FIRO-415297 format. One record per atom (N, C-alpha, C): residue in one letter; x, y, z. Coordinates in steps of 0.2 Angstrom, whole numbers, padded with zeros to 4 digits, always signed. Example, Ala and Ser with C-alpha at 12.3 -4.5 7.8 and 13.67 -1.06 7.14 Angstrom:
2
a+0066-0028+0039/a+0062-0022+0039/a+0066-0016+0039/s+0064-0011+0035/s+0068-0005+0036/s+0064+0000+0039/
***
This chain:
169
s-0125-0136-0014/s-0129-0131-0017/s-0123-0125-0018/d-0125-0121-0022/d-0120-0115-0023/d-0119-0110-0017/s-0123-0110-0013/s-0123-0106-0007/s-0118-0109-0001/l-0119-0116-0001/l-0114-0120+0003/l-0107-0120+0000/a-0106-0121-0006/a-0100-0120-0009/a-0096-0113-0008/r-0100-0108-0008/r-0098-0101-0006/r-0096-0101+0001/l-0100-0104+0005/l-0098-0103+0012/l-0091-0107+0013/d-0091-0113+0009/d-0085-0117+0010/d-0078-0113+0009/e-0080-0109+0003/e-0074-0105+0000/e-0072-0099+0003/e-0078-0096+0007/e-0076-0091+0011/e-0073-0094+0018/k-0075-0099+0020/k-0072-0102+0027/k-0064-0103+0025/e-0063-0106+0018/e-0056-0107+0016/e-0052-0101+0016/r-0055-0097+0013/r-0050-0089+0012/r-0050-0086+0018/k-0053-0087+0023/k-0053-0084+0030/k-0047-0089+0032/a-0048-0094+0034/a-0043-0099+0036/a-0035-0098+0033/f-0036-0096+0025/f-0029-0095+0022/f-0027-0089+0025/v-0031-0084+0025/v-0029-0076+0028/v-0027-0077+0036/a-0029-0081+0040/a-0027-0081+0046/a-0020-0084+0047/n-0020-0090+0042/n-0014-0095+0043/n-0009-0089+0040/e-0010-0086+0034/e-0005-0081+0031/e-0002-0076+0035/s-0006-0073+0040/s-0003-0069+0045/s+0002-0072+0049/k+0002-0079+0050/k+0006-0081+0055/k+0014-0080+0055/a+0016-0080+0047/a+0022-0078+0046/a+0025-0071+0048/i+0020-0067+0047/i+0021-0060+0050/i+0021-0059+0056/e+0015-0063+0059/e+0015-0061+0067/e+0020-0065+0071/k+0024-0070+0068/k+0030-0072+0071/k+0035-0067+0072/i+0037-0065+0066/i+0042-0058+0065/i+0041-0052+0070/i+0035-0052+0071/i+0032-0044+0074/i+0033-0047+0083/a+0031-0053+0084/a+0033-0056+0091/a+0040-0057+0092/d+0045-0061+0087/d+0051-0061+0089/d+0055-0055+0090/k+0053-0050+0086/k+0056-0043+0086/k+0054-0039+0091/k+0048-0041+0094/k+0045-0038+0099/k+0043-0030+0096/i+0040-0031+0089/i+0037-0024+0087/i+0030-0023+0089/n+0030-0016+0091/n+0024-0014+0092/n+0020-0012+0086/t+0014-0015+0084/t+0011-0013+0078/t+0003-0012+0079/v+0001-0008+0074/v-0007-0008+0074/v-0009-0012+0067/k-0016-0015+0067/k-0018-0017+0061/k-0022-0014+0057/t-0021-0014+0051/t-0025-0010+0047/t-0032-0013+0046/p-0037-0010+0044/p-0044-0012+0044/p-0045-0020+0040/s-0040-0022+0035/s-0041-0028+0032/s-0035-0033+0035/g-0031-0030+0038/g-0026-0035+0043/g-0019-0033+0041/a-0017-0029+0037/a-0010-0028+0037/a-0007-0025+0044/y+0000-0026+0046/y+0002-0024+0051/y+0007-0017+0051/m+0005-0012+0055/m+0008-0006+0053/m+0013-0004+0060/e+0019-0003+0060/e+0024-0001+0065/e+0024+0006+0063/v+0023+0010+0069/v+0024+0018+0066/v+0032+0020+0070/i+0036+0022+0066/i+0041+0023+0068/i+0042+0030+0069/t+0039+0035+0065/t+0039+0042+0068/t+0031+0043+0066/a+0028+0047+0071/a+0021+0049+0070/a+0021+0057+0066/g+0016+0056+0062/g+0016+0064+0059/g+0013+0068+0063/t+0011+0074+0059/t+0007+0080+0062/t+0001+0082+0058/g-0003+0085+0060/g-0010+0086+0056/g-0015+0081+0054/p-0019+0082+0050/p-0024+0079+0049/p-0022+0071+0045/v-0026+0067+0046/v-0024+0060+0043/v-0026+0059+0037/a-0023+0056+0033/a-0024+0054+0026/a-0031+0053+0025/d-0034+0055+0019/d-0043+0053+0018/d-0043+0050+0011/t-0046+0045+0010/t-0048+0043+0003/t-0051+0049-0001/g-0048+0048-0006/g-0048+0054-0013/g-0041+0058-0012/n-0038+0058-0006/n-0032+0063-0005/n-0028+0061-0010/f-0024+0066-0012/f-0017+0065-0017/f-0011+0066-0012/v-0009+0059-0011/v-0004+0058-0007/v+0003+0057-0011/s+0009+0060-0007/s+0016+0058-0010/s+0019+0055-0004/v+0022+0050-0007/v+0027+0045-0002/v+0034+0044-0005/n+0038+0042+0001/n+0045+0039-0001/n+0043+0032+0001/y+0046+0027-0003/y+0044+0021-0001/y+0049+0016-0003/t+0050+0010+0001/t+0054+0005-0001/t+0052-0003+0001/g+0050-0006-0004/g+0047-0013-0003/g+0052-0018-0003/a+0051-0023+0001/a+0055-0028+0003/a+0052-0034+0005/f+0055-0041+0004/f+0051-0046+0006/f+0054-0046+0014/l+0050-0052+0017/l+0052-0052+0024/l+0059-0053+0026/n+0063-0055+0022/n+0069-0057+0023/n+0074-0051+0023/g+0070-0045+0021/g+0074-0039+0020/g+0078-0037+0013/e+0076-0042+0009/e+0079-0041+0003/e+0074-0036-0002/k+0077-0031-0004/k+0072-0025-0007/k+0071-0028-0014/f+0064-0025-0017/f+0062-0026-0024/f+0060-0020-0026/d+0060-0016-0022/d+0058-0009-0026/d+0058-0003-0022/s+0060+0002-0023/s+0060+0009-0020/s+0060+0014-0025/n+0059+0020-0021/n+0060+0027-0025/n+0065+0030-0021/v+0067+0029-0017/v+0073+0033-0013/v+0080+0029-0014/d+0080+0023-0017/d+0086+0019-0019/d+0086+0020-0027/s+0092+0024-0029/s+0092+0025-0035/s+0093+0019-0041/s+0096+0013-0037/s+0098+0007-0041/s+0091+0004-0044/f+0084+0007-0041/f+0079+0005-0044/f+0076+0008-0050/g+0080+0015-0052/g+0079+0018-0058/g+0073+0023-0058/h+0070+0024-0052/h+0065+0029-0052/h+0064+0033-0046/p+0070+0036-0045/p+0070+0041-0040/p+0065+0046-0040/g+0063+0049-0034/g+0059+0054-0033/g+0052+0053-0029/v+0049+0058-0026/v+0043+0056-0023/v+0038+0053-0027/y+0034+0048-0025/y+0029+0045-0028/y+0022+0047-0026/s+0017+0049-0030/s+0012+0052-0029/s+0006+0049-0032/y+0001+0048-0029/y-0005+0043-0030/y-0012+0046-0027/t-0017+0044-0029/t-0024+0046-0026/t-0025+0040-0020/a-0026+0042-0014/a-0027+0037-0009/a-0033+0035-0009/g-0034+0028-0007/g-0040+0024-0005/g-0044+0022-0011/v-0042+0023-0017/v-0046+0021-0023/v-0043+0015-0027/g-0038+0011-0024/g-0036+0005-0027/g-0029+0006-0031/e-0027+0013-0032/e-0021+0013-0036/e-0014+0010-0033/m-0015+0008-0027/m-0011+0004-0023/m-0012-0002-0022/i-0008-0007-0019/i-0010-0013-0015/i-0014-0011-0009/k-0019-0015-0007/k-0022-0014-0002/k-0019-0013+0005/g-0015-0016+0007/g-0010-0017+0013/g-0007-0010+0013/f-0003-0008+0007/f+0000+0000+0008/f-0005+0005+0008/d-0011+0005+0004/d-0016+0010+0004/d-0018+0011+0011/e-0020+0005+0014/e-0024+0006+0021/e-0019+0009+0025/a-0014+0008+0025/a-0009+0010+0031/a-0008+0017+0030/v-0007+0020+0023/v-0006+0027+0022/v-0012+0031+0025/l-0018+0027+0024/l-0024+0031+0026/l-0025+0031+0033/m-0020+0029+0037/m-0020+0029+0045/m-0015+0035+0047/c-0011+0037+0043/c-0006+0041+0043/c-0007+0049+0043/q-0003+0053+0047/q-0002+0061+0045/q+0002+0062+0042/k+0003+0068+0039/k+0009+0071+0035/k+0016+0070+0040/g+0020+0067+0036/g+0027+0067+0040/g+0028+0060+0043/a+0023+0056+0043/a+0024+0048+0047/a+0028+0045+0043/k+0033+0042+0047/k+0037+0036+0044/k+0035+0030+0047/i+0031+0026+0043/i+0029+0019+0046/i+0032+0013+0042/r+0033+0006+0045/r+0034+0000+0042/r+0028-0004+0041/v+0026-0006+0035/v+0019-0010+0035/v+0022-0017+0033/y+0019-0023+0037/y+0019-0029+0035/y+0014-0032+0031/v+0015-0033+0024/v+0008-0035+0021/v+0008-0043+0019/p+0002-0044+0022/p+0000-0053+0020/p-0001-0052+0013/s+0002-0058+0009/s+0000-0058+0001/s-0007-0056-0001/t-0012-0058+0005/t-0018-0057+0002/t-0020-0050+0001/l-0016-0045+0004/l-0017-0038+0003/l-0011-0034+0000/g-0008-0039-0003/g-0002-0038-0008/g-0004-0039-0014/y+0000-0044-0018/y+0000-0045-0025/y-0004-0052-0026/g-0006-0055-0020/g-0011-0061-0020/g-0008-0067-0024/s-0011-0071-0025/s-0010-0078-0028/s-0007-0077-0036/s-0008-0072-0038/s-0004-0071-0045/s+0003-0068-0044/g+0005-0064-0038/g+0011-0062-0037/g+0012-0056-0043/k+0018-0053-0044/k+0020-0049-0048/k+0027-0050-0052/p+0026-0055-0057/p+0033-0058-0059/p+0036-0052-0063/p+0043-0053-0063/p+0047-0058-0061/p+0049-0059-0054/k+0047-0051-0050/k+0051-0052-0043/k+0047-0055-0039/i+0040-0053-0038/i+0037-0055-0033/i+0033-0062-0034/k+0034-0066-0030/k+0031-0074-0031/k+0024-0074-0029/p+0020-0078-0031/p+0013-0079-0028/p+0013-0080-0021/n+0008-0078-0018/n+0007-0078-0011/n+0013-0075-0007/e+0017-0070-0009/e+0023-0068-0006/e+0021-0062-0001/h+0023-0063+0005/h+0022-0057+0011/h+0027-0052+0009/l+0026-0046+0010/l+0029-0041+0009/l+0029-0036+0015/m+0035-0032+0015/m+0035-0026+0019/m+0037-0020+0016/f+0034-0014+0019/f+0036-0007+0015/f+0038-0002+0021/d+0043+0001+0019/d+0044+0007+0024/d+0043+0013+0019/i+0038+0016+0023/i+0034+0022+0020/i+0035+0028+0023/e+0036+0034+0020/e+0036+0040+0023/e+0032+0045+0019/l+0025+0048+0023/l+0020+0051+0020/l+0023+0057+0019/v+0026+0061+0014/v+0029+0067+0012/v+0024+0073+0013/d+0018+0072+0009/d+0012+0076+0008/d+0006+0073+0008/i+0001+0077+0010/i-0006+0075+0008/i-0010+0082+0006/k-0013+0081-0001/k-0015+0087-0003/k-0023+0085-0005/d-0028+0089-0005/d-0035+0087-0006/d-0037+0083-0012/k-0034+0085-0016/k-0035+0081-0023/k-0030+0081-0028/m-0028+0077-0033/m-0023+0079-0037/m-0024+0085-0041/p-0017+0088-0041/p-0017+0096-0043/p-0020+0096-0051/q-0023+0099-0053/q-0024+0101-0061/q-0018+0101-0065/q-0014+0099-0069/q-0009+0100-0072/q-0012+0105-0077/p-0006+0110-0079/p-0009+0116-0084/p-0011+0112-0090/g-0006+0107-0091/g-0008+0103-0100/g-0015+0099-0099/n-0017+0100-0094/n-0024+0093-0094/n-0030+0098-0095/m-0029+0105-0095/m-0035+0108-0096/m-0038+0106-0103/p-0045+0106-0102/p-0049+0104-0109/p-0049+0109-0114/q-0047+0108-0119/q-0046+0112-0125/q-0052+0113-0128/i-0054+0120-0129/i-0060+0122-0133/i-0059+0123-0139/q-0063+0119-0143/q-0062+0119-0150/q-0065+0125-0153/v-0062+0129-0157/v-0066+0136-0160/v-0068+0133-0168/q-0073+0134-0168/q-0074+0131-0176/q-0074+0137-0181/p-0070+0135-0186/p-0069+0141-0190/p-0075+0143-0194/k-0075+0150-0195/k-0081+0153-0199/k-0080+0151-0206/n-0085+0149-0210/n-0084+0148-0216/n-0085+0155-0221/
***
């Protein structure tokens, strides 16, 4: 039946996720890294704690980040100019603009926090990866600095609605 197939699929997915985290758990254990788990199962190492309120869903956050594979090879960064987009990166937290492992970790941080997040592929780019750099089912790690937290995205002056004035005939 359909529901049995779905249960099997769910069981398989859970087994895959559990197995997936083993590579990350091994690194953490080998290096004796102290981590906290995000709600979905990414591993966050707090390098420097921030201060003030914790980022919340809907907040407009600004981050500096470097993404790397578990072997340390970088694939993206906004603090390394060789990737061509230097400067703080801002996005709305908790609404799916970033991969889940990254997003959830930021939502556990205060302004000024510096963290390293170990992201299983299921909370990253999954089975499709992000060609050409990120292979399917690739685990990732991100160094993130939460530079700023604002309540919501600031209105840009250019985004103000234009009021159409109808010419009089």
